[in-house]
C-alpha positions in Angstrom: 0.2 -0.1 0.0 1.3 3.4 -0.8 0.1 6.8 0.3 0.6 10.4 -2.0 3.3 12.3 -0.1 2.4 16.1 0.8 5.3 17.9 1.6 3.3 20.5 3.4 2.4 17.9 6.7 4.7 15.2 6.0 2.7 12.4 5.7 4.0 9.1 5.5 5.2 6.8 2.3 4.8 2.9 3.3 7.3 2.4 -0.2 10.6 0.1 -0.6 13.3 0.5 1.8 15.1 3.5 2.8 15.5 3.9 6.4 13.4 6.3 8.4 13.9 8.9 11.4 10.6 8.1 13.8 10.4 11.5 15.2 6.8 12.7 15.6 3.6 10.7 17.1 2.5 7.5 15.3 -1.6 7.3 14.0 -2.9 4.5 12.3 -2.2 2.8 8.6 -4.6 -0.4 8.6 -3.7 -3.7 6.2 -0.7 -5.5 5.8 2.7 -4.2 5.5 5.7 -5.9 3.8 8.1 -3.2 2.7 10.1 -1.0 4.8 8.7 2.5 6.0 10.1 6.0 3.4 10.0 8.7 5.2 12.6 10.5 7.0 9.7 11.7 9.1 6.4 10.1 10.1 4.2 12.4 12.1 0.6 10.6 11.6 1.1 6.7 11.4 1.3 3.6 13.5 2.7 0.7 11.7 0.7 -2.3 12.3 1.3 -6.2 11.0 5.2 -6.7 12.3 6.6 -4.8 9.5 10.6 -5.7 9.4 13.7 -2.5 9.7 16.6 -3.2 7.5 19.0 -1.3 9.7 19.8 1.2 11.7 16.7 2.8 14.1 16.3 5.8 15.8 13.4 7.0 18.1 14.3 9.9 19.8 10.9 9.6 22.2 10.3 6.3 25.0 10.3 3.2 23.6 6.9 1.8 25.5 6.9 -1.7 25.4 3.6 -4.0 25.2 5.1 -7.0 26.3 8.1 -7.1 29.3 11.9 -6.7 27.6 12.4 -8.9 30.6 11.4 -11.4 33.4 9.3 -12.7 30.2 10.1 -16.3 31.0 7.8 -18.3 33.2 9.8 -21.3 33.4 13.1 -21.7 36.3 16.4 -23.1 34.5 14.8 -23.4 30.8 18.6 -23.8 29.6 19.2 -26.4 32.3 22.1 -24.3 33.8 22.1 -25.3 37.4 21.5 -29.6 38.7 22.2 -29.1 42.2 21.1 -33.4 42.1 23.4 -34.7 39.5 22.4 -37.8 37.9 19.2 -39.7 39.6 18.0 -43.0 38.2 14.9 -43.4 38.7 11.0 -45.3 38.5 8.3 -42.9 39.6 8.1 -39.8 40.1 11.4 -38.0 41.3 13.5 -34.6 40.8 16.9 -35.4 39.0 18.8 -33.5 36.4 18.7 -29.9 35.5 16.7 -28.0 38.6 12.9 -26.9 39.0 12.1 -30.0 36.3 11.2 -33.8 37.2 10.0 -36.9 35.8 6.3 -38.3 36.2 6.8 -41.7 35.7 4.2 -45.0 35.9 5.1 -48.2 35.4 7.2 -47.1 31.9 10.9 -48.9 32.8 13.4 -46.8 34.4 15.0 -44.0 33.3 17.9 -41.3 34.0 17.9 -38.1 34.5 20.2 -36.1 34.0 21.9 -32.9 32.7 23.9 -32.9 29.1 27.3 -31.0 28.3 26.5 -30.0 24.5 28.7 -30.4 22.3 30.1 -28.0 20.2 28.3 -28.4 16.7 24.8 -29.0 19.6 26.0 -25.3 21.3 26.3 -24.2 17.8 22.6 -25.8 16.4 21.0 -24.8 19.7 22.6 -22.1 21.4 23.3 -23.8 24.6 25.6 -25.1 26.3 23.3 -28.0 28.3 20.8 -29.7 27.9 18.3 -32.3 30.1 18.6 -36.1 28.9 16.0 -38.9 29.4 17.5 -42.3 28.9 15.3 -45.2 29.4 17.4 -47.6 30.7 15.4 -50.4 31.7 12.7 -50.2 28.6 8.8 -51.2 28.9 7.2 -51.8 25.5 3.8 -53.1 26.6 3.3 -50.1 29.9 -0.2 -50.4 30.5 -2.7 -48.7 29.8 -2.2 -46.4 33.0 1.2 -46.2 32.3 3.5 -43.1 31.2 6.2 -40.7 31.5 6.7 -37.4 30.9 9.3 -34.9 32.1 7.4 -31.4 33.3 8.3 -28.2 35.6 5.8 -27.0 38.6 5.2 -23.6 38.1 4.3 -21.9 41.0 0.5 -20.6 41.4 1.5 -16.7 43.1 4.0 -16.5 39.6 0.8 -16.8 37.0 -1.1 -13.9 38.3 -0.7 -11.3 35.3 -1.8 -14.2 33.1 -5.8 -13.4 33.6 -6.5 -17.4 34.1 -10.9 -17.4 34.9 -11.4 -13.7 33.3 -12.8 -13.0 30.8 -9.1 -11.3 29.3 -7.8 -14.6 30.2 -4.1 -14.3 28.6 -2.3 -16.5 25.9 1.4 -17.8 26.1 3.7 -19.6 23.6 6.2 -22.2 24.5 9.5 -22.6 22.2 12.4 -25.2 23.2 14.8 -26.8 21.4 14.2 -31.1 21.8 15.5 -33.9 20.0 14.1 -37.5 20.6 15.0 -41.1 19.5 11.8 -41.1 18.2 10.2 -39.6 15.5 6.8 -38.6 14.2 3.5 -37.1 17.0 4.9 -36.0 21.0 2.7 -34.0 22.7 2.9 -31.0 25.4 0.4 -30.4 27.9 -0.6 -27.7 30.3 -2.0 -29.5 32.8 -3.8 -27.0 35.4 -4.1 -28.0 39.4 -7.1 -26.2 40.6 -9.5 -27.5 37.5 -8.3 -31.1 36.7 -7.6 -29.5 33.0 -5.8 -30.4 30.1 -4.6 -28.4 27.0 -2.3 -30.6 24.2 -1.1 -30.0 21.2 0.9 -31.6 19.3 3.9 -31.4 17.3 5.7 -33.9 15.7 9.7 -35.2 15.6 11.3 -34.9 11.6 14.4 -36.4 11.7 15.0 -39.2 14.9 18.4 -37.5 17.3 18.6 -34.2 15.7 18.4 -31.3 17.6 14.5 -29.6 16.4 13.3 -25.7 17.7 9.7 -26.0 18.1 6.8 -23.4 19.2 3.0 -23.6 19.7 0.3 -21.3 21.2 -1.7 -22.1 24.1 -4.5 -20.4 24.7 -5.3 -20.1 28.7 -8.0 -20.7 30.7 -11.2 -18.9 30.2 -13.6 -20.4 34.1 -10.6 -21.5 36.2 -8.8 -18.8 37.5 -5.2 -19.4 39.9 -5.3 -19.3 43.2 -2.6 -16.5 44.5 -1.1 -18.9 47.0 2.7 -20.5 46.9 1.2 -23.9 45.4 0.8 -25.8 41.6 -1.0 -23.6 39.3 -0.1 -25.5 36.4 2.6 -28.1 35.2 4.0 -27.4 31.6 4.3 -31.6 30.6 6.5 -33.3 28.1 5.1 -36.2 27.1 8.1 -39.3 26.3 5.4 -42.8 26.7 2.0 -43.4 27.6 -0.8 -46.3 27.4 -3.7 -46.0 26.1 -6.0 -44.3 28.7 -4.5 -40.8 28.0 -4.1 -42.0 24.0 -7.2 -44.2 23.3 -9.4 -40.3 22.2 -8.7 -37.2 19.6 -6.6 -35.3 20.8 -7.5 -31.4 19.3 -4.5 -28.6 19.4 -5.3 -26.1 22.0 -8.0 -27.2 23.7 -8.7 -27.3 27.3 -10.9 -30.2 28.5 -10.8 -32.8 31.3 -11.2 -36.3 29.3 -8.3 -38.3 29.9 -7.7 -40.7 26.7 -7.2 -37.2 24.9 -4.6 -36.5 27.1 -1.8 -37.9 24.9 -3.4 -39.1 21.9 -0.3 -40.6 19.1 2.1 -39.7 21.6 5.5 -42.4 20.5 6.9 -44.5 22.6 9.5 -43.9 24.2 9.8 -46.9 26.8 10.4 -48.9 24.7 13.7 -50.1 23.9 17.4 -49.7 26.6 18.6 -45.8 25.3 16.6 -44.8 23.7 16.5 -40.6 24.8 14.4 -37.6 24.8 16.6 -34.0 25.5 15.2 -31.0 26.2 16.5 -27.3 26.2 15.8 -23.4 25.9 12.2 -23.7 26.8 10.8 -20.3 27.7 7.0 -19.8 28.8 5.3 -16.1 28.2 3.1 -13.9 27.3 1.4 -13.4 23.8 0.9 -15.5 20.8 4.7 -15.6 19.3 8.0 -16.5 20.9 10.9 -14.2 21.7 14.9 -15.1 21.3 15.4 -16.6 24.9 15.6 -15.4 27.5 19.1 -15.9 29.4 19.9 -15.8 32.6 22.6 -15.5 34.0 24.1 -18.9 35.9 24.4 -16.8 39.7 19.9 -15.8 38.8 19.0 -19.1 37.7 21.0 -20.4 40.7 19.0 -18.3 42.9 15.5 -19.1 41.7 16.3 -22.2 42.0 17.2 -22.0 45.5 13.7 -21.0 46.8 12.8 -24.5 46.1 15.5 -26.7 46.7 19.2 -25.7 48.9 22.3 -27.9 48.5 24.9 -26.8 51.1 28.6 -28.3 52.5 28.8 -29.7 55.8 31.9 -28.5 56.5 31.4 -24.4 55.2 27.7 -24.7 56.7 29.5 -25.4 60.6 32.9 -23.3 59.9 35.8 -24.2 57.7 36.6 -27.5 57.6 35.6 -27.0 61.2 32.4 -25.0 63.5 31.5 -25.1 66.7 27.7 -26.2 68.1 25.7 -25.4 71.3 25.9 -29.2 73.5 24.0 -29.7 76.1 24.2 -32.8 78.7 22.8 -35.7 75.7 22.8 -33.3 73.2 24.5 -30.7 70.1 21.4 -28.3 69.4 23.2 -26.2 66.1 20.9 -23.3 63.6 21.8 -23.6 59.5 20.7 -20.3 57.9 20.5 -21.3 54.3 21.4 -19.6 51.3 17.8 -18.0 50.3 14.0 -17.9 51.5 12.6 -21.4 50.3 9.7 -21.4 48.8 7.8 -23.0 52.2 9.4 -24.9 55.1 11.8 -27.6 53.4 9.5 -30.3 53.7 12.1 -33.4 53.2 16.1 -32.1 55.2 18.4 -34.9 54.0 21.4 -35.1 56.4 25.2 -36.1 56.2 26.0 -39.2 57.7 27.7 -39.3 60.9 30.7 -41.6 61.3 34.8 -41.8 60.7 34.5 -42.4 57.2 34.9 -39.7 54.3 32.2 -37.8 53.6 30.8 -38.1 57.1 30.8 -35.4 59.9 32.5 -36.4 63.5 32.3 -34.8 66.8 34.2 -34.0 69.8 33.1 -33.0 72.5 33.3 -30.3 74.8 36.5 -31.5 76.1 37.4 -32.3 72.2 37.2 -36.0 73.2 35.2 -38.2 70.2 31.3 -38.8 70.8 29.0 -41.5 70.2 25.8 -40.9 69.0 22.8 -41.6 67.1 20.9 -39.9 65.0 20.0 -35.5 63.2 17.0 -34.6 63.6 15.7 -30.8 62.1 14.3 -28.8 65.9 12.5 -26.3 64.0 12.8 -24.3 60.9 11.5 -21.6 59.1 12.2 -20.8 55.3 15.2 -18.8 55.9 16.9 -20.8 58.7 17.3 -24.3 60.1 17.5 -25.8 63.9 19.4 -28.9 64.2 19.6 -31.5 67.0 22.3 -34.5 67.2 21.0 -37.2 69.8 21.6 -39.8 71.6 25.5 -38.4 72.5 26.8 -41.1 75.4 29.3 -37.9 76.3 28.6 -34.9 75.7 31.0 -33.0 78.3 29.5 -30.3 81.0 25.9 -28.2 79.1 26.7 -25.1 77.5 30.6 -25.5 76.2 31.4 -25.8 72.7 31.4 -28.8 70.7 33.3 -29.4 67.3 32.1 -30.8 64.0 34.5 -31.9 61.3 34.4 -33.7 57.9 36.8 -35.9 56.3 35.7 -35.6 53.0 32.2 -33.8 51.3 29.3 -33.9 53.2 26.3 -32.2 52.6 22.7 -30.6 53.9 19.7 -31.0 51.3 16.9 -28.8 52.0 13.6 -29.3 49.7 10.8 -27.4 49.7 10.5 -28.4 46.2 6.3 -27.6 44.6 
């Protein structure tokens, strides 16, 4: 479309490939815009339909984006940088591999969850140095009607209020990611609305086995059931790996909210049927709107701090000092307080303590007089989202109450605090 230029009022012209200086207010230009703006000044036109500007653009006023330019990605650790747990082998649902992603597995073989370090060729293709790797180590070629294997992330409800679910203005979201699968054909992505037990699935296709492919898809927001404003789960993002007939015998209609279990993963490929089948994902981004934007790269420190809200690992020798730590002692037990890295989502519902003993990676205590002690177990006396008090009970010889007792490790011992969704 072309508008004639009036030199008196500098009306805009939508023409060929010369670059503009945008210096005035912009009103409206209707219709498709397939070329660039050509006038030296534009004073009365709103440019629509995603025009492309090939070159430099100078704006003398403020840039006011309609969507955030940062904090777009609702997924935590989508670049798979942080992996505090390391490699974990599971037959059921469990966290392992890169943080914040978890498996949901039932009667679908045994899987190894790990962080995959990308080769230079993979980095060149995807732009990411790490990926989440799911590897089938014990196959189940017939997982049964109710079986399934899923990789997913639970999203905290209070972080999702801007989506306006449950209203007439419920927002669309776009999911983008890099994926590599041992199986070609149909794979399924699903949103699971925890407040509604509702499902919204979209199928995508793996064209070439064991090859990185970029995918993007847009989900409609739920128009009738809101997400609670609390620190529980708002919804989950599911990457299906396998599913039994109870979950696949229906018909999958892309981007449709429903409650029919048989429609959840219809057409899904079967990755649990062969040992060494592998599934990888990275660059996972979920954002407002109907278009995928470039991945929001965050520093390792930023992602680690976000992950610490849900899971933390503290080295015992650091927690109790540099190799040694002083702990308040009573006649039959020792008390100590551990400060967490950051406030956790809730009180840690699982705390893993270092092993007590004399071997490498274990914790040894000396009583107030400096003699070795015998003892029973480590338990939590109290906890807050920022601190945990611990008790080491069952001592036969702590010494007089109030004496300082020492703890040290011969190797590397860890406390692990779990407040996951």
